[in-house]
mmCIF file of the N, C-alpha and C atoms, coordinates in Angstrom:
data_MODEL
# 
_entry.id   MODEL 
# 
loop_
_atom_site.group_PDB 
_atom_site.id 
_atom_site.type_symbol 
_atom_site.label_atom_id 
_atom_site.label_alt_id 
_atom_site.label_comp_id 
_atom_site.label_asym_id 
_atom_site.label_entity_id 
_atom_site.label_seq_id 
_atom_site.pdbx_PDB_ins_code 
_atom_site.Cartn_x 
_atom_site.Cartn_y 
_atom_site.Cartn_z 
_atom_site.occupancy 
_atom_site.B_iso_or_equiv 
_atom_site.pdbx_formal_charge 
_atom_site.auth_seq_id 
_atom_site.auth_comp_id 
_atom_site.auth_asym_id 
_atom_site.auth_atom_id 
_atom_site.pdbx_PDB_model_num 
ATOM 1   N N  . MET A 1 1  ? 0.846   -1.182 0.000   1.00 0.00 ? 1  MET A N  1 
ATOM 2   C CA . MET A 1 1  ? 0.000   0.000  0.000   1.00 0.00 ? 1  MET A CA 1 
ATOM 3   C C  . MET A 1 1  ? 0.891   1.244  0.000   1.00 0.00 ? 1  MET A C  1 
ATOM 4   N N  . ALA A 1 2  ? 0.262   2.369  -0.268  1.00 0.00 ? 2  ALA A N  1 
ATOM 5   C CA . ALA A 1 2  ? 0.975   3.647  -0.282  1.00 0.00 ? 2  ALA A CA 1 
ATOM 6   C C  . ALA A 1 2  ? 0.148   4.679  0.469   1.00 0.00 ? 2  ALA A C  1 
ATOM 7   N N  . SER A 1 3  ? 0.781   5.750  0.850   1.00 0.00 ? 3  SER A N  1 
ATOM 8   C CA . SER A 1 3  ? 0.052   6.837  1.504   1.00 0.00 ? 3  SER A CA 1 
ATOM 9   C C  . SER A 1 3  ? -0.799  7.572  0.469   1.00 0.00 ? 3  SER A C  1 
ATOM 10  N N  . VAL A 1 4  ? -1.856  8.206  0.950   1.00 0.00 ? 4  VAL A N  1 
ATOM 11  C CA . VAL A 1 4  ? -2.741  9.009  0.098   1.00 0.00 ? 4  VAL A CA 1 
ATOM 12  C C  . VAL A 1 4  ? -2.836  10.392 0.720   1.00 0.00 ? 4  VAL A C  1 
ATOM 13  N N  . SER A 1 5  ? -2.685  11.431 -0.097  1.00 0.00 ? 5  SER A N  1 
ATOM 14  C CA . SER A 1 5  ? -2.802  12.793 0.421   1.00 0.00 ? 5  SER A CA 1 
ATOM 15  C C  . SER A 1 5  ? -3.700  13.618 -0.488  1.00 0.00 ? 5  SER A C  1 
ATOM 16  N N  . LEU A 1 6  ? -4.568  14.383 0.139   1.00 0.00 ? 6  LEU A N  1 
ATOM 17  C CA . LEU A 1 6  ? -5.439  15.316 -0.568  1.00 0.00 ? 6  LEU A CA 1 
ATOM 18  C C  . LEU A 1 6  ? -5.131  16.704 -0.043  1.00 0.00 ? 6  LEU A C  1 
ATOM 19  N N  . ARG A 1 7  ? -4.930  17.649 -0.954  1.00 0.00 ? 7  ARG A N  1 
ATOM 20  C CA . ARG A 1 7  ? -4.610  19.022 -0.563  1.00 0.00 ? 7  ARG A CA 1 
ATOM 21  C C  . ARG A 1 7  ? -5.569  19.972 -1.255  1.00 0.00 ? 7  ARG A C  1 
ATOM 22  N N  . GLN A 1 8  ? -6.448  20.571 -0.479  1.00 0.00 ? 8  GLN A N  1 
ATOM 23  C CA . GLN A 1 8  ? -7.416  21.558 -0.974  1.00 0.00 ? 8  GLN A CA 1 
ATOM 24  C C  . GLN A 1 8  ? -8.203  21.039 -2.187  1.00 0.00 ? 8  GLN A C  1 
ATOM 25  N N  . VAL A 1 9  ? -8.645  19.781 -2.116  1.00 0.00 ? 9  VAL A N  1 
ATOM 26  C CA . VAL A 1 9  ? -9.394  19.164 -3.214  1.00 0.00 ? 9  VAL A CA 1 
ATOM 27  C C  . VAL A 1 9  ? -10.807 19.738 -3.256  1.00 0.00 ? 9  VAL A C  1 
ATOM 28  N N  . ARG A 1 10 ? -11.198 20.160 -4.460  1.00 0.00 ? 10 ARG A N  1 
ATOM 29  C CA . ARG A 1 10 ? -12.524 20.745 -4.672  1.00 0.00 ? 10 ARG A CA 1 
ATOM 30  C C  . ARG A 1 10 ? -13.179 20.105 -5.884  1.00 0.00 ? 10 ARG A C  1 
ATOM 31  N N  . LYS A 1 11 ? -14.518 20.043 -5.846  1.00 0.00 ? 11 LYS A N  1 
ATOM 32  C CA . LYS A 1 11 ? -15.284 19.557 -6.989  1.00 0.00 ? 11 LYS A CA 1 
ATOM 33  C C  . LYS A 1 11 ? -16.531 20.408 -7.122  1.00 0.00 ? 11 LYS A C  1 
ATOM 34  N N  . SER A 1 12 ? -16.755 20.898 -8.334  1.00 0.00 ? 12 SER A N  1 
ATOM 35  C CA . SER A 1 12 ? -17.952 21.694 -8.633  1.00 0.00 ? 12 SER A CA 1 
ATOM 36  C C  . SER A 1 12 ? -18.583 21.167 -9.908  1.00 0.00 ? 12 SER A C  1 
ATOM 37  N N  . TYR A 1 13 ? -19.889 21.222 -9.955  1.00 0.00 ? 13 TYR A N  1 
ATOM 38  C CA . TYR A 1 13 ? -20.643 20.960 -11.172 1.00 0.00 ? 13 TYR A CA 1 
ATOM 39  C C  . TYR A 1 13 ? -21.261 22.283 -11.571 1.00 0.00 ? 13 TYR A C  1 
ATOM 40  N N  . ASP A 1 14 ? -20.804 22.845 -12.679 1.00 0.00 ? 14 ASP A N  1 
ATOM 41  C CA . ASP A 1 14 ? -21.178 24.200 -13.089 1.00 0.00 ? 14 ASP A CA 1 
ATOM 42  C C  . ASP A 1 14 ? -20.815 25.153 -11.954 1.00 0.00 ? 14 ASP A C  1 
ATOM 43  N N  . SER A 1 15 ? -21.774 25.848 -11.373 1.00 0.00 ? 15 SER A N  1 
ATOM 44  C CA . SER A 1 15 ? -21.463 26.782 -10.284 1.00 0.00 ? 15 SER A CA 1 
ATOM 45  C C  . SER A 1 15 ? -21.795 26.191 -8.912  1.00 0.00 ? 15 SER A C  1 
ATOM 46  N N  . HIS A 1 16 ? -22.187 24.914 -8.867  1.00 0.00 ? 16 HIS A N  1 
ATOM 47  C CA . HIS A 1 16 ? -22.577 24.272 -7.612  1.00 0.00 ? 16 HIS A CA 1 
ATOM 48  C C  . HIS A 1 16 ? -21.405 23.464 -7.041  1.00 0.00 ? 16 HIS A C  1 
ATOM 49  N N  . ALA A 1 17 ? -20.818 23.939 -5.937  1.00 0.00 ? 17 ALA A N  1 
ATOM 50  C CA . ALA A 1 17 ? -19.696 23.248 -5.292  1.00 0.00 ? 17 ALA A CA 1 
ATOM 51  C C  . ALA A 1 17 ? -20.224 22.086 -4.456  1.00 0.00 ? 17 ALA A C  1 
ATOM 52  N N  . VAL A 1 18 ? -19.663 20.900 -4.661  1.00 0.00 ? 18 VAL A N  1 
ATOM 53  C CA . VAL A 1 18 ? -20.106 19.727 -3.907  1.00 0.00 ? 18 VAL A CA 1 
ATOM 54  C C  . VAL A 1 18 ? -19.041 19.213 -2.935  1.00 0.00 ? 18 VAL A C  1 
ATOM 55  N N  . VAL A 1 19 ? -17.774 19.493 -3.203  1.00 0.00 ? 19 VAL A N  1 
ATOM 56  C CA . VAL A 1 19 ? -16.678 19.170 -2.282  1.00 0.00 ? 19 VAL A CA 1 
ATOM 57  C C  . VAL A 1 19 ? -15.857 20.441 -2.135  1.00 0.00 ? 19 VAL A C  1 
ATOM 58  N N  . HIS A 1 20 ? -15.651 20.875 -0.893  1.00 0.00 ? 20 HIS A N  1 
ATOM 59  C CA . HIS A 1 20 ? -15.052 22.180 -0.608  1.00 0.00 ? 20 HIS A CA 1 
ATOM 60  C C  . HIS A 1 20 ? -13.701 22.040 0.093   1.00 0.00 ? 20 HIS A C  1 
ATOM 61  N N  . GLY A 1 21 ? -12.604 22.174 -0.610  1.00 0.00 ? 21 GLY A N  1 
ATOM 62  C CA . GLY A 1 21 ? -11.272 22.264 -0.007  1.00 0.00 ? 21 GLY A CA 1 
ATOM 63  C C  . GLY A 1 21 ? -10.921 21.196 1.004   1.00 0.00 ? 21 GLY A C  1 
ATOM 64  N N  . VAL A 1 22 ? -10.976 19.929 0.622   1.00 0.00 ? 22 VAL A N  1 
ATOM 65  C CA . VAL A 1 22 ? -10.688 18.823 1.540   1.00 0.00 ? 22 VAL A CA 1 
ATOM 66  C C  . VAL A 1 22 ? -9.179  18.609 1.648   1.00 0.00 ? 22 VAL A C  1 
ATOM 67  N N  . ASP A 1 23 ? -8.691  18.540 2.881   1.00 0.00 ? 23 ASP A N  1 
ATOM 68  C CA . ASP A 1 23 ? -7.304  18.175 3.184   1.00 0.00 ? 23 ASP A CA 1 
ATOM 69  C C  . ASP A 1 23 ? -7.339  16.869 3.964   1.00 0.00 ? 23 ASP A C  1 
ATOM 70  N N  . LEU A 1 24 ? -6.564  15.882 3.519   1.00 0.00 ? 24 LEU A N  1 
ATOM 71  C CA . LEU A 1 24 ? -6.571  14.573 4.174   1.00 0.00 ? 24 LEU A CA 1 
ATOM 72  C C  . LEU A 1 24 ? -5.227  13.901 3.957   1.00 0.00 ? 24 LEU A C  1 
ATOM 73  N N  . GLU A 1 25 ? -4.700  13.289 4.996   1.00 0.00 ? 25 GLU A N  1 
ATOM 74  C CA . GLU A 1 25 ? -3.479  12.484 4.915   1.00 0.00 ? 25 GLU A CA 1 
ATOM 75  C C  . GLU A 1 25 ? -3.803  11.096 5.454   1.00 0.00 ? 25 GLU A C  1 
ATOM 76  N N  . VAL A 1 26 ? -3.607  10.081 4.631   1.00 0.00 ? 26 VAL A N  1 
ATOM 77  C CA . VAL A 1 26 ? -3.799  8.696  5.042   1.00 0.00 ? 26 VAL A CA 1 
ATOM 78  C C  . VAL A 1 26 ? -2.446  8.006  4.898   1.00 0.00 ? 26 VAL A C  1 
ATOM 79  N N  . ALA A 1 27 ? -1.888  7.590  6.015   1.00 0.00 ? 27 ALA A N  1 
ATOM 80  C CA . ALA A 1 27 ? -0.565  6.962  6.009   1.00 0.00 ? 27 ALA A CA 1 
ATOM 81  C C  . ALA A 1 27 ? -0.639  5.536  5.471   1.00 0.00 ? 27 ALA A C  1 
ATOM 82  N N  . ASP A 1 28 ? 0.488   5.040  5.013   1.00 0.00 ? 28 ASP A N  1 
ATOM 83  C CA . ASP A 1 28 ? 0.609   3.650  4.584   1.00 0.00 ? 28 ASP A CA 1 
ATOM 84  C C  . ASP A 1 28 ? 0.149   2.733  5.718   1.00 0.00 ? 28 ASP A C  1 
ATOM 85  N N  . GLN A 1 29 ? -0.658  1.734  5.404   1.00 0.00 ? 29 GLN A N  1 
ATOM 86  C CA . GLN A 1 29 ? -1.195  0.755  6.354   1.00 0.00 ? 29 GLN A CA 1 
ATOM 87  C C  . GLN A 1 29 ? -2.265  1.320  7.289   1.00 0.00 ? 29 GLN A C  1 
ATOM 88  N N  . GLU A 1 30 ? -2.706  2.546  7.082   1.00 0.00 ? 30 GLU A N  1 
ATOM 89  C CA . GLU A 1 30 ? -3.739  3.150  7.924   1.00 0.00 ? 30 GLU A CA 1 
ATOM 90  C C  . GLU A 1 30 ? -5.113  2.828  7.348   1.00 0.00 ? 30 GLU A C  1 
ATOM 91  N N  . PHE A 1 31 ? -6.104  2.653  8.219   1.00 0.00 ? 31 PHE A N  1 
ATOM 92  C CA . PHE A 1 31 ? -7.481  2.352  7.839   1.00 0.00 ? 31 PHE A CA 1 
ATOM 93  C C  . PHE A 1 31 ? -8.333  3.581  8.111   1.00 0.00 ? 31 PHE A C  1 
ATOM 94  N N  . VAL A 1 32 ? -9.084  4.040  7.109   1.00 0.00 ? 32 VAL A N  1 
ATOM 95  C CA . VAL A 1 32 ? -9.886  5.261  7.237   1.00 0.00 ? 32 VAL A CA 1 
ATOM 96  C C  . VAL A 1 32 ? -11.315 4.976  6.795   1.00 0.00 ? 32 VAL A C  1 
ATOM 97  N N  . VAL A 1 33 ? -12.271 5.555  7.505   1.00 0.00 ? 33 VAL A N  1 
ATOM 98  C CA . VAL A 1 33 ? -13.686 5.421  7.162   1.00 0.00 ? 33 VAL A CA 1 
ATOM 99  C C  . VAL A 1 33 ? -14.262 6.810  6.962   1.00 0.00 ? 33 VAL A C  1 
ATOM 100 N N  . LEU A 1 34 ? -14.997 7.007  5.867   1.00 0.00 ? 34 LEU A N  1 
ATOM 101 C CA . LEU A 1 34 ? -15.697 8.270  5.616   1.00 0.00 ? 34 LEU A CA 1 
ATOM 102 C C  . LEU A 1 34 ? -17.153 8.086  6.001   1.00 0.00 ? 34 LEU A C  1 
ATOM 103 N N  . VAL A 1 35 ? -17.646 8.929  6.894   1.00 0.00 ? 35 VAL A N  1 
ATOM 104 C CA . VAL A 1 35 ? -19.046 8.863  7.303   1.00 0.00 ? 35 VAL A CA 1 
ATOM 105 C C  . VAL A 1 35 ? -19.686 10.232 7.139   1.00 0.00 ? 35 VAL A C  1 
ATOM 106 N N  . GLY A 1 36 ? -20.975 10.233 6.905   1.00 0.00 ? 36 GLY A N  1 
ATOM 107 C CA . GLY A 1 36 ? -21.712 11.476 6.765   1.00 0.00 ? 36 GLY A CA 1 
ATOM 108 C C  . GLY A 1 36 ? -23.068 11.200 6.151   1.00 0.00 ? 36 GLY A C  1 
ATOM 109 N N  . PRO A 1 37 ? -23.919 12.205 6.134   1.00 0.00 ? 37 PRO A N  1 
ATOM 110 C CA . PRO A 1 37 ? -25.266 12.021 5.597   1.00 0.00 ? 37 PRO A CA 1 
ATOM 111 C C  . PRO A 1 37 ? -25.257 11.853 4.077   1.00 0.00 ? 37 PRO A C  1 
ATOM 112 N N  . SER A 1 38 ? -26.353 11.374 3.567   1.00 0.00 ? 38 SER A N  1 
ATOM 113 C CA . SER A 1 38 ? -26.523 11.213 2.129   1.00 0.00 ? 38 SER A CA 1 
ATOM 114 C C  . SER A 1 38 ? -26.321 12.547 1.419   1.00 0.00 ? 38 SER A C  1 
ATOM 115 N N  . GLY A 1 39 ? -25.558 12.523 0.330   1.00 0.00 ? 39 GLY A N  1 
ATOM 116 C CA . GLY A 1 39 ? -25.355 13.732 -0.464  1.00 0.00 ? 39 GLY A CA 1 
ATOM 117 C C  . GLY A 1 39 ? -24.249 14.648 0.009   1.00 0.00 ? 39 GLY A C  1 
ATOM 118 N N  . CYS A 1 40 ? -23.434 14.212 0.980   1.00 0.00 ? 40 CYS A N  1 
ATOM 119 C CA . CYS A 1 40 ? -22.393 15.105 1.512   1.00 0.00 ? 40 CYS A CA 1 
ATOM 120 C C  . CYS A 1 40 ? -21.074 15.030 0.745   1.00 0.00 ? 40 CYS A C  1 
ATOM 121 N N  . GLY A 1 41 ? -20.941 14.104 -0.228  1.00 0.00 ? 41 GLY A N  1 
ATOM 122 C CA . GLY A 1 41 ? -19.743 14.052 -1.049  1.00 0.00 ? 41 GLY A CA 1 
ATOM 123 C C  . GLY A 1 41 ? -18.810 12.883 -0.795  1.00 0.00 ? 41 GLY A C  1 
ATOM 124 N N  . LYS A 1 42 ? -19.219 11.919 0.021   1.00 0.00 ? 42 LYS A N  1 
ATOM 125 C CA . LYS A 1 42 ? -18.349 10.769 0.319   1.00 0.00 ? 42 LYS A CA 1 
ATOM 126 C C  . LYS A 1 42 ? -17.987 9.994  -0.946  1.00 0.00 ? 42 LYS A C  1 
ATOM 127 N N  . SER A 1 43 ? -18.985 9.607  -1.703  1.00 0.00 ? 43 SER A N  1 
ATOM 128 C CA . SER A 1 43 ? -18.741 8.826  -2.927  1.00 0.00 ? 43 SER A CA 1 
ATOM 129 C C  . SER A 1 43 ? -17.991 9.644  -3.966  1.00 0.00 ? 43 SER A C  1 
ATOM 130 N N  . THR A 1 44 ? -18.308 10.915 -4.079  1.00 0.00 ? 44 THR A N  1 
ATOM 131 C CA . THR A 1 44 ? -17.604 11.788 -5.024  1.00 0.00 ? 44 THR A CA 1 
ATOM 132 C C  . THR A 1 44 ? -16.130 11.869 -4.661  1.00 0.00 ? 44 THR A C  1 
ATOM 133 N N  . LEU A 1 45 ? -15.829 12.003 -3.383  1.00 0.00 ? 45 LEU A N  1 
ATOM 134 C CA . LEU A 1 45 ? -14.441 12.062 -2.930  1.00 0.00 ? 45 LEU A CA 1 
ATOM 135 C C  . LEU A 1 45 ? -13.702 10.762 -3.259  1.00 0.00 ? 45 LEU A C  1 
ATOM 136 N N  . LEU A 1 46 ? -14.333 9.620  -3.000  1.00 0.00 ? 46 LEU A N  1 
ATOM 137 C CA . LEU A 1 46 ? -13.709 8.337  -3.319  1.00 0.00 ? 46 LEU A CA 1 
ATOM 138 C C  . LEU A 1 46 ? -13.509 8.170  -4.818  1.00 0.00 ? 46 LEU A C  1 
ATOM 139 N N  . ARG A 1 47 ? -14.466 8.622  -5.614  1.00 0.00 ? 47 ARG A N  1 
ATOM 140 C CA . ARG A 1 47 ? -14.342 8.554  -7.073  1.00 0.00 ? 47 ARG A CA 1 
ATOM 141 C C  . ARG A 1 47 ? -13.197 9.437  -7.570  1.00 0.00 ? 47 ARG A C  1 
ATOM 142 N N  . MET A 1 48 ? -12.995 10.589 -6.933  1.00 0.00 ? 48 MET A N  1 
ATOM 143 C CA . MET A 1 48 ? -11.882 11.460 -7.314  1.00 0.00 ? 48 MET A CA 1 
ATOM 144 C C  . MET A 1 48 ? -10.542 10.806 -6.976  1.00 0.00 ? 48 MET A C  1 
ATOM 145 N N  . ILE A 1 49 ? -10.440 10.182 -5.813  1.00 0.00 ? 49 ILE A N  1 
ATOM 146 C CA . ILE A 1 49 ? -9.206  9.497  -5.426  1.00 0.00 ? 49 ILE A CA 1 
ATOM 147 C C  . ILE A 1 49 ? -8.909  8.352  -6.397  1.00 0.00 ? 49 ILE A C  1 
ATOM 148 N N  . ALA A 1 50 ? -9.948  7.638  -6.815  1.00 0.00 ? 50 ALA A N  1 
ATOM 149 C CA . ALA A 1 50 ? -9.780  6.504  -7.735  1.00 0.00 ? 50 ALA A CA 1 
ATOM 150 C C  . ALA A 1 50 ? -9.498  6.938  -9.168  1.00 0.00 ? 50 ALA A C  1 
ATOM 151 N N  . GLY A 1 51 ? -9.675  8.224  -9.463  1.00 0.00 ? 51 GLY A N  1 
ATOM 152 C CA . GLY A 1 51 ? -9.440  8.717  -10.815 1.00 0.00 ? 51 GLY A CA 1 
ATOM 153 C C  . GLY A 1 51 ? -10.634 8.591  -11.731 1.00 0.00 ? 51 GLY A C  1 
ATOM 154 N N  . LEU A 1 52 ? -11.801 8.290  -11.177 1.00 0.00 ? 52 LEU A N  1 
ATOM 155 C CA . LEU A 1 52 ? -13.018 8.144  -11.975 1.00 0.00 ? 52 LEU A CA 1 
ATOM 156 C C  . LEU A 1 52 ? -13.750 9.460  -12.171 1.00 0.00 ? 52 LEU A C  1 
ATOM 157 N N  . GLU A 1 53 ? -13.376 10.463 -11.407 1.00 0.00 ? 53 GLU A N  1 
ATOM 158 C CA . GLU A 1 53 ? -14.035 11.774 -11.437 1.00 0.00 ? 53 GLU A CA 1 
ATOM 159 C C  . GLU A 1 53 ? -12.947 12.841 -11.500 1.00 0.00 ? 53 GLU A C  1 
ATOM 160 N N  . ASP A 1 54 ? -13.056 13.766 -12.442 1.00 0.00 ? 54 ASP A N  1 
ATOM 161 C CA . ASP A 1 54 ? -12.108 14.882 -12.509 1.00 0.00 ? 54 ASP A CA 1 
ATOM 162 C C  . ASP A 1 54 ? -12.322 15.814 -11.326 1.00 0.00 ? 54 ASP A C  1 
ATOM 163 N N  . ILE A 1 55 ? -11.231 16.420 -10.844 1.00 0.00 ? 55 ILE A N  1 
ATOM 164 C CA . ILE A 1 55 ? -11.366 17.374 -9.751  1.00 0.00 ? 55 ILE A CA 1 
ATOM 165 C C  . ILE A 1 55 ? -11.325 18.790 -10.312 1.00 0.00 ? 55 ILE A C  1 
ATOM 166 N N  . THR A 1 56 ? -11.991 19.702 -9.609  1.00 0.00 ? 56 THR A N  1 
ATOM 167 C CA . THR A 1 56 ? -12.034 21.102 -10.019 1.00 0.00 ? 56 THR A CA 1 
ATOM 168 C C  . THR A 1 56 ? -10.777 21.838 -9.575  1.00 0.00 ? 56 THR A C  1 
ATOM 169 N N  . GLY A 1 57 ? -10.241 21.477 -8.415  1.00 0.00 ? 57 GLY A N  1 
ATOM 170 C CA . GLY A 1 57 ? -9.045  22.133 -7.915  1.00 0.00 ? 57 GLY A CA 1 
ATOM 171 C C  . GLY A 1 57 ? -8.381  21.301 -6.845  1.00 0.00 ? 57 GLY A C  1 
ATOM 172 N N  . GLY A 1 58 ? -7.133  21.616 -6.555  1.00 0.00 ? 58 GLY A N  1 
ATOM 173 C CA . GLY A 1 58 ? -6.386  20.914 -5.528  1.00 0.00 ? 58 GLY A CA 1 
ATOM 174 C C  . GLY A 1 58 ? -5.485  19.847 -6.102  1.00 0.00 ? 58 GLY A C  1 
ATOM 175 N N  . GLU A 1 59 ? -5.011  18.978 -5.219  1.00 0.00 ? 59 GLU A N  1 
ATOM 176 C CA . GLU A 1 59 ? -4.023  17.977 -5.612  1.00 0.00 ? 59 GLU A CA 1 
ATOM 177 C C  . GLU A 1 59 ? -4.270  16.673 -4.868  1.00 0.00 ? 59 GLU A C  1 
ATOM 178 N N  . ILE A 1 60 ? -4.191  15.570 -5.599  1.00 0.00 ? 60 ILE A N  1 
ATOM 179 C CA . ILE A 1 60 ? -4.313  14.238 -5.013  1.00 0.00 ? 60 ILE A CA 1 
ATOM 180 C C  . ILE A 1 60 ? -3.002  13.507 -5.245  1.00 0.00 ? 60 ILE A C  1 
ATOM 181 N N  . GLY A 1 61 ? -2.415  12.998 -4.162  1.00 0.00 ? 61 GLY A N  1 
ATOM 182 C CA . GLY A 1 61 ? -1.167  12.259 -4.271  1.00 0.00 ? 61 GLY A CA 1 
ATOM 183 C C  . GLY A 1 61 ? -1.310  10.855 -3.722  1.00 0.00 ? 61 GLY A C  1 
ATOM 184 N N  . ILE A 1 62 ? -0.698  9.905  -4.415  1.00 0.00 ? 62 ILE A N  1 
ATOM 185 C CA . ILE A 1 62 ? -0.620  8.528  -3.932  1.00 0.00 ? 62 ILE A CA 1 
ATOM 186 C C  . ILE A 1 62 ? 0.857   8.176  -3.902  1.00 0.00 ? 62 ILE A C  1 
ATOM 187 N N  . GLY A 1 63 ? 1.343   7.877  -2.705  1.00 0.00 ? 63 GLY A N  1 
ATOM 188 C CA . GLY A 1 63 ? 2.786   7.725  -2.529  1.00 0.00 ? 63 GLY A CA 1 
ATOM 189 C C  . GLY A 1 63 ? 3.437   9.072  -2.766  1.00 0.00 ? 63 GLY A C  1 
ATOM 190 N N  . GLU A 1 64 ? 4.467   9.100  -3.562  1.00 0.00 ? 64 GLU A N  1 
ATOM 191 C CA . GLU A 1 64 ? 5.169   10.351 -3.878  1.00 0.00 ? 64 GLU A CA 1 
ATOM 192 C C  . GLU A 1 64 ? 4.680   10.971 -5.185  1.00 0.00 ? 64 GLU A C  1 
ATOM 193 N N  . ARG A 1 65 ? 3.653   10.392 -5.778  1.00 0.00 ? 65 ARG A N  1 
ATOM 194 C CA . ARG A 1 65 ? 3.208   10.798 -7.111  1.00 0.00 ? 65 ARG A CA 1 
ATOM 195 C C  . ARG A 1 65 ? 1.893   11.574 -7.065  1.00 0.00 ? 65 ARG A C  1 
ATOM 196 N N  . VAL A 1 66 ? 1.839   12.708 -7.769  1.00 0.00 ? 66 VAL A N  1 
ATOM 197 C CA . VAL A 1 66 ? 0.590   13.464 -7.931  1.00 0.00 ? 66 VAL A CA 1 
ATOM 198 C C  . VAL A 1 66 ? -0.175  12.800 -9.067  1.00 0.00 ? 66 VAL A C  1 
ATOM 199 N N  . VAL A 1 67 ? -1.400  12.354 -8.795  1.00 0.00 ? 67 VAL A N  1 
ATOM 200 C CA . VAL A 1 67 ? -2.130  11.538 -9.767  1.00 0.00 ? 67 VAL A CA 1 
ATOM 201 C C  . VAL A 1 67 ? -3.222  12.284 -10.530 1.00 0.00 ? 67 VAL A C  1 
ATOM 202 N N  . ASN A 1 68 ? -3.462  13.534 -10.217 1.00 0.00 ? 68 ASN A N  1 
ATOM 203 C CA . ASN A 1 68 ? -4.540  14.250 -10.901 1.00 0.00 ? 68 ASN A CA 1 
ATOM 204 C C  . ASN A 1 68 ? -4.033  15.232 -11.951 1.00 0.00 ? 68 ASN A C  1 
ATOM 205 N N  . GLN A 1 69 ? -2.783  15.134 -12.353 1.00 0.00 ? 69 GLN A N  1 
ATOM 206 C CA . GLN A 1 69 ? -2.265  16.048 -13.373 1.00 0.00 ? 69 GLN A CA 1 
ATOM 207 C C  . GLN A 1 69 ? -1.871  15.301 -14.617 1.00 0.00 ? 69 GLN A C  1 
# 
């Protein structure tokens, strides 16, 4: 496994912001759970980390590599 880092990650659809400046550090071998109400952006955030969804702004890193550029 590798570490995952999110720096000021944002996602907007047209003028509607759905993910607002998320900062997150997940260390190698660490277990993380995202919880929240329906529609708060959990699945969108996971899709952005997986590369299935383009991000509007910020940076996603896996290990030492930036994966959203």
